[in-house]
VOPAGU-2260 file (C-alpha; in pm, 1 decimal, decimal comma):
REM VOPAGU-2260
SITE   aa  ch    i         X         Y         Z
SITE  UNK   A    0    9655,4   12228,0   13827,1
SITE  UNK   A    1    9861,5   11944,3   13705,4
SITE  UNK   A    2   10084,4   12008,6   13400,9
SITE  UNK   A    3   10010,2   11714,4   13170,6
SITE  UNK   A    4    9931,4   11525,5   13476,9
SITE  UNK   A    5   10272,6   11625,4   13621,3
SITE  UNK   A    6   10279,8   11994,5   13662,3
SITE  UNK   A    7   10070,4   12288,1   13774,4
SITE  UNK   A    8    9942,7   12537,5   13516,0
SITE  UNK   A    9    9877,7   12895,9   13457,0
SITE  UNK   A   10    9551,0   13081,4   13481,1
SITE  UNK   A   11    9370,8   13171,8   13156,5
SITE  UNK   A   12    9298,5   13529,7   13066,2
SITE  UNK   A   13    8939,8   13612,9   12957,1
SITE  UNK   A   14    8650,3   13835,9   13066,0
SITE  UNK   A   15    8557,6   13605,6   13351,2
SITE  UNK   A   16    8935,0   13549,5   13366,1
SITE  UNK   A   17    9218,6   13374,7   13530,3
SITE  UNK   A   18    9463,5   13651,8   13477,8
SITE  UNK   A   19    9461,7   13393,5   13604,3
SITE  UNK   A   20   12164,8   14215,9   15976,6
SITE  UNK   A   21   12466,8   14328,5   15858,7
SITE  UNK   A   22   12549,3   14673,4   15744,7
SITE  UNK   A   23   12887,5   14759,5   15597,1
SITE  UNK   A   24   12900,6   15140,6   15550,1
SITE  UNK   A   25   13269,3   15198,5   15473,5
SITE  UNK   A   26   13447,8   15128,0   15156,2
SITE  UNK   A   27   13317,5   15131,7   14791,7
SITE  UNK   A   28   13025,7   14884,5   14851,1
SITE  UNK   A   29   12727,6   14917,0   15077,8
SITE  UNK   A   30   12510,1   14640,8   15210,4
SITE  UNK   A   31   12212,7   14810,3   15385,3
SITE  UNK   A   32   11930,4   14616,7   15550,1
SITE  UNK   A   33   11752,1   14939,9   15667,2
SITE  UNK   A   34   11691,8   15094,7   15312,5
SITE  UNK   A   35   11585,8   14837,8   15063,5
SITE  UNK   A   36   11409,3   15083,2   14838,6
SITE  UNK   A   37   11695,7   15101,6   14587,0
SITE  UNK   A   38   11651,7   14730,4   14518,4
SITE  UNK   A   39   11268,3   14705,6   14551,9
SITE  UNK   A   40   11149,4   14659,4   14188,8
SITE  UNK   A   41   10841,4   14869,6   14088,7
SITE  UNK   A   42   10512,3   14682,4   14063,5
SITE  UNK   A   43   10419,3   14681,2   13698,6
SITE  UNK   A   44   10095,6   14613,5   13507,2
SITE  UNK   A   45   10219,4   14270,9   13443,6
SITE  UNK   A   46    9986,9   13983,8   13570,1
SITE  UNK   A   47   10132,5   13884,1   13915,8
SITE  UNK   A   48   10413,9   14137,9   13877,7
SITE  UNK   A   49   10723,5   14064,8   14086,4
SITE  UNK   A   50   10748,4   14428,5   14191,0
SITE  UNK   A   51   10770,3   14471,2   14561,2
SITE  UNK   A   52   10743,5   14841,7   14616,6
SITE  UNK   A   53   10374,2   14826,4   14682,0
SITE  UNK   A   54   10095,1   14562,8   14732,9
SITE  UNK   A   55    9821,6   14507,6   14480,6
SITE  UNK   A   56    9510,2   14588,3   14686,2
SITE  UNK   A   57    9295,7   14352,4   14465,1
SITE  UNK   A   58    9457,0   14067,7   14642,2
SITE  UNK   A   59    9443,3   13949,1   15001,3
SITE  UNK   A   60    9780,5   13962,8   15162,2
SITE  UNK   A   61    9853,2   13641,1   15348,3
SITE  UNK   A   62    9939,4   13762,4   15700,1
SITE  UNK   A   63    9786,3   13667,9   16027,8
SITE  UNK   A   64    9489,8   13429,6   15996,4
SITE  UNK   A   65    9277,6   13374,7   15692,0
SITE  UNK   A   66    8966,8   13156,5   15667,7
SITE  UNK   A   67    8902,7   12935,6   15356,5
SITE  UNK   A   68    8578,2   12750,3   15272,9
SITE  UNK   A   69    8580,8   12427,9   15078,1
SITE  UNK   A   70    8239,0   12374,8   14906,0
SITE  UNK   A   71    8204,6   12012,4   14747,8
SITE  UNK   A   72    8011,0   11995,1   14427,3
SITE  UNK   A   73    7846,1   11682,0   14293,7
SITE  UNK   A   74    7665,1   11626,5   13954,5
SITE  UNK   A   75    7346,8   11443,0   13834,2
SITE  UNK   A   76    7550,7   11215,0   13611,6
SITE  UNK   A   77    7771,2   11057,3   13899,7
SITE  UNK   A   78    7748,6   10933,9   14246,2
SITE  UNK   A   79    8055,8   11047,7   14452,0
SITE  UNK   A   80    8283,6   10766,2   14572,6
SITE  UNK   A   81    8471,9   10987,3   14808,5
SITE  UNK   A   82    8344,7   11185,8   15099,9
SITE  UNK   A   83    8401,3   11559,1   15161,6
SITE  UNK   A   84    8613,3   11459,8   15466,1
SITE  UNK   A   85    8844,8   11234,2   15252,8
SITE  UNK   A   86    8890,9   11513,1   14998,6
SITE  UNK   A   87    8949,4   11766,7   15270,2
SITE  UNK   A   88    9225,3   11535,7   15402,3
SITE  UNK   A   89    9383,0   11522,6   15062,7
SITE  UNK   A   90    9468,1   11889,5   15096,4
SITE  UNK   A   91    9475,6   11986,1   15469,0
SITE  UNK   A   92    9662,4   11993,7   15693,7
SITE  UNK   A   93    9934,6   11977,2   15417,3
SITE  UNK   A   94    9843,9   12314,9   15260,4
SITE  UNK   A   95    9822,8   12493,1   15592,8
SITE  UNK   A   96   10135,9   12327,6   15718,7
SITE  UNK   A   97   10328,3   12445,8   15399,6
SITE  UNK   A   98   10229,0   12813,5   15456,9
SITE  UNK   A   99   10282,7   12803,9   15828,0
SITE  UNK   A  100   10638,2   12690,8   15769,2
SITE  UNK   A  101   10705,6   12913,2   15470,0
SITE  UNK   A  102   10587,7   13219,0   15648,6
SITE  UNK   A  103   10770,6   13140,0   15975,7
SITE  UNK   A  104   10436,2   13125,6   16158,5
SITE  UNK   A  105   10323,7   13472,9   16032,1
SITE  UNK   A  106   10040,4   13338,7   15826,1
SITE  UNK   A  107    9775,4   13069,8   15907,2
SITE  UNK   A  108    9533,2   12928,9   15660,7
SITE  UNK   A  109    9221,9   12781,5   15830,1
SITE  UNK   A  110    9011,5   12547,9   15622,8
SITE  UNK   A  111    8641,5   12543,7   15684,9
SITE  UNK   A  112    8495,0   12240,7   15486,7
SITE  UNK   A  113    8137,4   12158,3   15431,0
SITE  UNK   A  114    8041,0   11819,5   15547,5
SITE  UNK   A  115    7828,5   11714,1   15260,3
SITE  UNK   A  116    7790,3   11740,1   14893,2
SITE  UNK   A  117    7589,5   12010,6   14716,6
SITE  UNK   A  118    7429,5   11911,6   14379,6
SITE  UNK   A  119    7500,6   12105,2   14059,8
SITE  UNK   A  120    7199,2   12153,7   13837,0
SITE  UNK   A  121    7358,7   12010,4   13522,0
SITE  UNK   A  122    7576,2   11698,2   13430,7
SITE  UNK   A  123    7945,8   11733,8   13473,2
SITE  UNK   A  124    7983,5   11685,2   13095,4
SITE  UNK   A  125    7772,9   11988,0   13025,9
SITE  UNK   A  126    8038,9   12231,9   13150,0
SITE  UNK   A  127    8304,5   12091,8   12906,5
SITE  UNK   A  128    8561,6   12116,5   13186,0
SITE  UNK   A  129    8911,8   12114,1   13052,8
SITE  UNK   A  130    9258,8   12276,4   13102,0
SITE  UNK   A  131    9209,8   12571,1   12856,2
SITE  UNK   A  132    8847,4   12624,2   12950,1
SITE  UNK   A  133    8625,2   12852,1   12743,5
SITE  UNK   A  134    8499,3   13165,7   12923,0
SITE  UNK   A  135    8136,0   13069,9   12843,5
SITE  UNK   A  136    8156,6   12726,3   13007,0
SITE  UNK   A  137    8361,0   12843,3   13305,9
SITE  UNK   A  138    8116,0   13126,6   13373,6
SITE  UNK   A  139    7826,3   12878,2   13358,1
SITE  UNK   A  140    8009,7   12658,5   13605,3
SITE  UNK   A  141    8070,6   12938,5   13845,9
SITE  UNK   A  142    7716,6   13075,1   13831,1
SITE  UNK   A  143    7567,7   12728,6   13911,3
SITE  UNK   A  144    7837,5   12666,1   14186,7
SITE  UNK   A  145    7758,6   12995,3   14367,1
SITE  UNK   A  146    7378,1   12943,1   14329,5
SITE  UNK   A  147    7416,7   12599,9   14480,1
SITE  UNK   A  148    7629,2   12717,3   14764,4
SITE  UNK   A  149    7474,0   13039,4   14861,2
SITE  UNK   A  150    7197,6   12900,3   15073,4
SITE  UNK   A  151    7450,1   12724,9   15292,6
SITE  UNK   A  152    7755,2   12936,7   15286,1
SITE  UNK   A  153    7809,3   13277,3   15428,3
SITE  UNK   A  154    8085,6   13405,4   15174,0
SITE  UNK   A  155    8145,4   13709,4   15391,5
SITE  UNK   A  156    8323,9   13496,1   15648,3
SITE  UNK   A  157    8587,6   13373,4   15411,9
SITE  UNK   A  158    8889,1   13521,1   15233,9
SITE  UNK   A  159    8972,5   13213,3   15026,4
SITE  UNK   A  160    8705,4   13001,7   14830,2
SITE  UNK   A  161    8759,0   12651,1   14700,9
SITE  UNK   A  162    8508,2   12486,5   14481,3
SITE  UNK   A  163    8592,3   12110,9   14490,8
SITE  UNK   A  164    8430,0   11898,4   14210,7
SITE  UNK   A  165    8350,4   11527,4   14252,4
SITE  UNK   A  166    8676,4   11381,5   14114,2
SITE  UNK   A  167    8492,9   11066,5   13971,6
SITE  UNK   A  168    8242,6   11251,4   13765,0
SITE  UNK   A  169    8279,8   11175,1   13396,4
SITE  UNK   A  170    8326,5   11544,6   13285,8
SITE  UNK   A  171    8582,1   11632,3   13548,3
SITE  UNK   A  172    8942,7   11689,9   13422,7
SITE  UNK   A  173    9212,8   11714,9   13685,5
SITE  UNK   A  174    9420,6   11933,3   13449,7
SITE  UNK   A  175    9153,3   12207,0   13484,5
SITE  UNK   A  176    9242,0   12288,6   13855,0
SITE  UNK   A  177    9318,8   12665,7   13871,7
SITE  UNK   A  178    9243,0   12997,0   14010,4
SITE  UNK   A  179    8968,4   13199,9   13832,0
SITE  UNK   A  180    9012,4   13576,7   13878,1
SITE  UNK   A  181    8707,4   13771,0   13813,8
SITE  UNK   A  182    8728,8   14100,3   13619,2
SITE  UNK   A  183    8397,6   14186,6   13772,5
SITE  UNK   A  184    8368,7   14046,9   14136,1
SITE  UNK   A  185    8067,1   13838,4   14223,8
SITE  UNK   A  186    7870,0   14024,6   14489,0
SITE  UNK   A  187    7735,1   13768,6   14739,8
SITE  UNK   A  188    7643,4   13794,3   15108,1
SITE  UNK   A  189    7745,6   14157,7   15112,9
SITE  UNK   A  190    8108,1   14084,3   14996,6
SITE  UNK   A  191    8288,5   14088,9   14677,6
SITE  UNK   A  192    8440,7   13750,8   14570,1
SITE  UNK   A  193    8723,0   13835,4   14332,6
SITE  UNK   A  194    8879,3   13494,0   14278,2
SITE  UNK   A  195    8791,7   13134,2   14324,6
SITE  UNK   A  196    9014,9   12812,8   14322,2
SITE  UNK   A  197    8821,0   12565,0   14107,5
SITE  UNK   A  198    8947,4   12213,4   14220,3
SITE  UNK   A  199    8919,0   11917,7   13987,1
SITE  UNK   A  200    9194,8   11706,5   14137,7
SITE  UNK   A  201    9175,3   11333,1   14130,5
SITE  UNK   A  202    9167,3   11144,2   14462,8
SITE  UNK   A  203    9447,3   11131,5   14597,5
SITE  UNK   A  204    9564,9   11457,1   14425,3
SITE  UNK   A  205    9905,9   11577,0   14292,3
SITE  UNK   A  206   10149,6   11677,2   14568,0
SITE  UNK   A  207   10099,2   12025,9   14699,2
SITE  UNK   A  208    9873,1   12127,6   14413,3
SITE  UNK   A  209    9644,9   12327,2   14637,0
SITE  UNK   A  210    9920,9   12517,8   14795,6
SITE  UNK   A  211   10037,2   12612,9   14448,5
SITE  UNK   A  212    9703,0   12740,8   14339,9
SITE  UNK   A  213    9653,0   12913,2   14667,4
SITE  UNK   A  214    9983,3   13103,2   14592,0
SITE  UNK   A  215    9795,4   13268,9   14294,2
SITE  UNK   A  216    9531,8   13383,8   14540,0
SITE  UNK   A  217    9806,7   13592,1   14702,3
SITE  UNK   A  218    9931,0   13735,2   14373,4
SITE  UNK   A  219   10221,8   13491,1   14316,6
SITE  UNK   A  220   10311,6   13415,3   13945,0
SITE  UNK   A  221   10359,2   13083,3   13772,7
SITE  UNK   A  222   10729,0   13035,8   13740,2
SITE  UNK   A  223   10733,6   12737,0   13495,4
SITE  UNK   A  224   10788,5   12758,8   13121,6
SITE  UNK   A  225   10498,7   12630,2   12918,9
SITE  UNK   A  226   10607,4   12503,2   12584,8
SITE  UNK   A  227   10414,7   12648,7   12290,3
SITE  UNK   A  228   10316,6   12304,5   12157,2
SITE  UNK   A  229   10272,1   12163,0   12508,4
SITE  UNK   A  230   10569,0   11940,8   12463,3
SITE  UNK   A  231   10911,9   11967,9   12617,2
SITE  UNK   A  232   11027,7   12048,5   12963,1
SITE  UNK   A  233   10824,4   12282,3   13182,0
SITE  UNK   A  234   11080,1   12345,0   13451,1
SITE  UNK   A  235   11366,4   12511,1   13283,9
SITE  UNK   A  236   11321,1   12856,8   13454,7
SITE  UNK   A  237   11342,3   12751,4   13829,3
SITE  UNK   A  238   11361,0   12370,6   13841,1
SITE  UNK   A  239   11291,3   12245,8   14191,4
SITE  UNK   A  240   11336,9   12579,6   14366,0
SITE  UNK   A  241   10987,6   12732,6   14427,4
SITE  UNK   A  242   10643,1   12597,9   14466,7
SITE  UNK   A  243   10519,2   12829,0   14202,9
SITE  UNK   A  244   10748,6   12660,6   13950,0
SITE  UNK   A  245   10661,8   12294,9   14043,3
SITE  UNK   A  246   10461,6   12145,1   14334,5
SITE  UNK   A  247   10671,4   11837,1   14271,6
SITE  UNK   A  248   10997,0   12007,3   14335,2
SITE  UNK   A  249   11259,9   11867,7   14593,6
SITE  UNK   A  250   11300,7   12224,7   14740,4
SITE  UNK   A  251   10946,3   12381,3   14696,5
SITE  UNK   A  252   10985,7   12659,0   14962,3
SITE  UNK   A  253   10904,6   12999,7   14824,9
SITE  UNK   A  254   11192,7   13227,2   14719,5
SITE  UNK   A  255   11297,7   13481,1   14969,5
SITE  UNK   A  256   11188,3   13745,9   14726,5
SITE  UNK   A  257   10828,3   13612,4   14747,2
SITE  UNK   A  258   10846,2   13609,8   15110,4
SITE  UNK   A  259   10943,0   13973,3   15109,1
SITE  UNK   A  260   10665,7   14045,8   14874,0
SITE  UNK   A  261   10400,7   13864,7   15097,2
SITE  UNK   A  262   10525,3   14048,5   15410,7
SITE  UNK   A  263   10698,4   13754,4   15588,1
SITE  UNK   A  264   11037,4   13917,8   15601,8
SITE  UNK   A  265   11114,8   14212,7   15815,6
SITE  UNK   A  266   11310,4   14496,5   15649,3
SITE  UNK   A  267   11624,4   14414,1   15842,6
SITE  UNK   A  268   11619,5   14062,1   15679,6
SITE  UNK   A  269   11672,6   14205,4   15329,2
SITE  UNK   A  270   12001,3   14355,3   15224,0
SITE  UNK   A  271   12050,7   14572,0   14925,3
SITE  UNK   A  272   12409,4   14556,8   14795,0
SITE  UNK   A  273   12521,4   14869,7   14609,1
SITE  UNK   A  274   12849,3   14987,1   14475,3
SITE  UNK   A  275   13140,3   14830,1   14299,0
SITE  UNK   A  276   13345,0   14679,9   14587,3
SITE  UNK   A  277   13284,1   14364,1   14784,2
SITE  UNK   A  278   13021,5   14335,7   15066,1
SITE  UNK   A  279   13038,9   14072,7   15332,4
SITE  UNK   A  280   12726,3   13951,6   15498,1
SITE  UNK   A  281   12579,8   13652,2   15668,3
SITE  UNK   A  282   12278,9   13475,3   15524,5
SITE  UNK   A  283   12051,3   13255,6   15733,1
SITE  UNK   A  284   11914,2   12954,9   15556,7
SITE  UNK   A  285   11583,1   13039,6   15402,3
SITE  UNK   A  286   11414,1   12757,4   15582,5
SITE  UNK   A  287   11526,8   12855,6   15931,1
SITE  UNK   A  288   11260,7   12997,5   16163,4
SITE  UNK   A  289   11175,3   12998,0   16524,0
SITE  UNK   A  290   11203,0   12627,5   16641,7
SITE  UNK   A  291   11294,7   12498,3   16297,7
SITE  UNK   A  292   11627,4   12316,5   16302,9
SITE  UNK   A  293   11890,6   12359,0   16043,6
SITE  UNK   A  294   12228,2   12179,7   15990,9
SITE  UNK   A  295   12505,4   12332,0   16184,6
SITE  UNK   A  296   12866,3   12312,0   16108,9
SITE  UNK   A  297   12913,1   11996,2   16312,4
SITE  UNK   A  298   12633,3   11823,5   16116,1
SITE  UNK   A  299   12399,6   11820,0   16408,4
SITE  UNK   A  300   12067,5   12018,3   16417,1
SITE  UNK   A  301   12116,1   12371,0   16536,0
SITE  UNK   A  302   11847,0   12615,7   16655,7
SITE  UNK   A  303   11825,2   12977,7   16725,8
SITE  UNK   A  304   11807,6   13111,6   16373,0
SITE  UNK   A  305   11508,7   13293,9   16219,1
SITE  UNK   A  306   11546,4   13662,5   16247,2
SITE  UNK   A  307   11864,0   13738,4   16049,6
SITE  UNK   A  308   11932,0   13832,1   15688,7
SITE  UNK   A  309   11738,7   13601,6   15444,8
SITE  UNK   A  310   11789,4   13789,4   15115,5
SITE  UNK   A  311   12057,7   13990,5   14952,6
SITE  UNK   A  312   11989,6   14176,3   14629,3
SITE  UNK   A  313   12190,2   14353,0   14360,2
SITE  UNK   A  314   11994,8   14575,0   14122,9
SITE  UNK   A  315   12078,6   14510,8   13760,2
SITE  UNK   A  316   11836,7   14740,4   13564,5
SITE  UNK   A  317   11534,1   14955,2   13590,4
SITE  UNK   A  318   11308,7   14646,0   13630,4
SITE  UNK   A  319   11557,4   14370,0   13699,2
SITE  UNK   A  320   11759,9   14240,6   13992,6
SITE  UNK   A  321   11984,8   13950,1   14116,8
SITE  UNK   A  322   11878,3   13777,4   14439,0
SITE  UNK   A  323   12089,4   13561,7   14668,0
SITE  UNK   A  324   11966,1   13335,3   14939,2
SITE  UNK   A  325   12084,7   13028,3   15129,7
SITE  UNK   A  326   11896,4   12695,0   15084,2
SITE  UNK   A  327   11931,7   12379,5   15275,5
SITE  UNK   A  328   11748,4   12048,0   15360,8
SITE  UNK   A  329   11501,4   12166,5   15635,8
SITE  UNK   A  330   11122,5   12240,0   15672,2
SITE  UNK   A  331   10953,9   12268,4   15322,9
SITE  UNK   A  332   11303,4   12199,3   15158,8
SITE  UNK   A  333   11371,6   11886,8   15371,6
SITE  UNK   A  334   11401,2   11671,3   15055,5
SITE  UNK   A  335   11642,1   11914,2   14894,7
SITE  UNK   A  336   11912,5   11781,4   14664,8
SITE  UNK   A  337   12187,8   12038,0   14718,6
SITE  UNK   A  338   12261,8   12312,4   14964,5
SITE  UNK   A  339   12437,3   12648,9   14925,1
SITE  UNK   A  340   12379,9   12995,7   14803,3
SITE  UNK   A  341   12110,0   13006,7   14528,1
SITE  UNK   A  342   12121,4   13290,9   14280,6
SITE  UNK   A  343   11838,1   13398,9   14059,5
SITE  UNK   A  344   11726,5   13683,5   13828,4
SITE  UNK   A  345   11400,4   13879,3   13889,7
SITE  UNK   A  346   11219,8   14074,4   13619,8
SITE  UNK   A  347   10952,2   14303,7   13756,4
SITE  UNK   A  348   10788,2   14351,4   13411,8
SITE  UNK   A  349   10748,9   13989,7   13314,5
SITE  UNK   A  350   10406,1   13816,4   13311,1
SITE  UNK   A  351   10309,3   13521,1   13512,9
SITE  UNK   A  352   10444,0   13221,7   13308,7
SITE  UNK   A  353   10681,0   13446,2   13116,1
SITE  UNK   A  354   10990,8   13391,7   13321,9
SITE  UNK   A  355   10969,8   13650,7   13586,9
SITE  UNK   A  356   11223,5   13457,2   13792,4
SITE  UNK   A  357   11515,1   13249,0   13653,9
SITE  UNK   A  358   11759,4   13046,6   13855,9
SITE  UNK   A  359   12121,0   13098,1   13761,5
SITE  UNK   A  360   12308,2   12772,3   13742,1
SITE  UNK   A  361   12627,3   12793,0   13922,3
SITE  UNK   A  362   12731,6   12443,7   13783,6
SITE  UNK   A  363   12603,0   12465,5   13423,7
SITE  UNK   A  364   12791,0   12153,3   13303,7
SITE  UNK   A  365   12647,1   11913,7   13565,9
SITE  UNK   A  366   12322,1   11791,1   13697,6
SITE  UNK   A  367   12221,3   11621,7   14019,7
SITE  UNK   A  368   11934,7   11399,3   14159,4
SITE  UNK   A  369   11823,1   11284,1   13821,8
SITE  UNK   A  370   11596,8   11009,5   13975,4
SITE  UNK   A  371   11390,6   11273,0   14174,9
SITE  UNK   A  372   11442,8   11619,2   14048,1
SITE  UNK   A  373   11185,5   11783,4   13815,6
SITE  UNK   A  374   11483,7   11940,7   13620,9
SITE  UNK   A  375   11832,8   11780,2   13713,2
SITE  UNK   A  376   12033,4   12051,6   13528,4
SITE  UNK   A  377   11915,9   12302,8   13796,2
SITE  UNK   A  378   11917,1   12073,1   14097,6
SITE  UNK   A  379   12284,3   12154,0   14173,2
SITE  UNK   A  380   12248,8   12535,2   14094,6
SITE  UNK   A  381   12352,7   12677,3   14435,4
SITE  UNK   A  382   12706,8   12802,9   14483,4
SITE  UNK   A  383   12842,6   12559,7   14743,1
SITE  UNK   A  384   13074,8   12610,1   15052,1
SITE  UNK   A  385   13412,7   12734,2   14938,0
SITE  UNK   A  386   13309,7   12817,0   14573,3
SITE  UNK   A  387   13299,2   13142,4   14395,0
SITE  UNK   A  388   13075,8   13222,4   14100,5
SITE  UNK   A  389   13047,9   13513,0   13869,5
SITE  UNK   A  390   12690,3   13565,0   13719,4
SITE  UNK   A  391   12712,0   13558,3   13346,9
SITE  UNK   A  392   12623,6   13882,9   13173,0
SITE  UNK   A  393   12598,5   14070,3   13511,7
SITE  UNK   A  394   12955,8   14108,0   13635,3
SITE  UNK   A  395   12846,5   14017,3   13986,7
SITE  UNK   A  396   13055,8   13763,4   14192,0
SITE  UNK   A  397   12931,0   13566,3   14490,0
SITE  UNK   A  398   13188,0   13390,3   14713,5
SITE  UNK   A  399   13066,4   13144,8   14981,3
SITE  UNK   A  400   13343,0   13172,8   15244,3
SITE  UNK   A  401   13210,5   12976,3   15539,6
SITE  UNK   A  402   12936,4   12857,6   15781,3
SITE  UNK   A  403   12876,0   12965,1   16133,7
SITE  UNK   A  404   12820,5   12732,9   16429,2
SITE  UNK   A  405   12456,7   12795,9   16403,0
SITE  UNK   A  406   12441,7   12700,7   16033,1
SITE  UNK   A  407   12422,6   13045,3   15862,3
SITE  UNK   A  408   12636,5   13108,8   15559,2
SITE  UNK   A  409   12905,8   13382,4   15536,6
SITE  UNK   A  410   12907,9   13531,8   15183,1
SITE  UNK   A  411   13097,9   13801,0   14996,1
SITE  UNK   A  412   12919,7   13964,8   14694,1
SITE  UNK   A  413   13109,7   14191,5   14457,6
SITE  UNK   A  414   12923,6   14393,4   14192,3
SITE  UNK   A  415   13113,7   14514,4   13890,0
SITE  UNK   A  416   13343,0   14206,6   13836,3
SITE  UNK   A  417   13450,3   14153,2   13486,2
SITE  UNK   A  418   13633,3   13823,8   13423,0
SITE  UNK   A  419   13868,0   13806,4   13131,2
């Protein structure tokens, strides 16, 4: 959903709720891609926990092919001015393409749109649709939507459900787009529907809004900061750096931690750095996958990456870790502002919207791309080529030593550093 017309928003919690390869084995430090268990945070009871030691079985894991149905809902108090085909084109193939690139081809989201409108029994204004929707009104909307669709949709065929409202109806509020997670699943067509994406976007919609909401269907948290009074900046936690922070970001590819959680990285692509001494490793650009070009050392596009290490981790506590990944202007990040090694903190016990991920700014006294960035102070957060940076409060230093001919980054990570 849009955040005051500019950002996406968190799911609301109610009864009908939106709860909402390199291995260095000698010396004092170990970087081990084959045993990431010491760095895999425990999945907690927090909503959309960032724990990766197990998968929450209440959610569908986005691997292979999943089918999504788009149901278009009109109301007695308005005549739609857009067709279902036009509204489908607002979101697809952009949403499918985003996930195809983010997953390196390991996940395909196939849309199945209805070709006509289904009429809701009550006027749009009767549902009091708004951002922080009451449980009673939302439940009434969902009951009527399922009743309208049940005769024409076999819900047992689909793993993702989108209810798309007529954007021109007077009671439709585009800020209300969100995922509704059901405490008690709706049993229909012999299957349990546990969550629904309720789409109220204007036509044309906000950029990548459906991709963001679909991320919640796969147990990804909101990464933005919602001010208590609704005023102030929403993007202080991660800035441009992950779709679940802002769908308007210049570098909206999912963090490598999220790709690990979703099953898109092999175990050998994740390195756990342990010990006090330095560990040298090579990080492939996060965006690089089979057939996706990245910038090589000579400035020309280079291919051949996609199966090397994407994520390095240093455990910092019982439910916290530091993550290191290389980001550059390619694929979903093609509009990126700066490139280099991005550092971020993960808290496995933090709730969605409560700062489960925070980007660490390697250049805290400068900003970049103020004309396009959602949060310029973090736009230049990565550690650039030739730079070194010690993470405040953690005593972990990262040094970006060089680039390979193919475009990978050579990095040295040293835990246990204490600058004077």
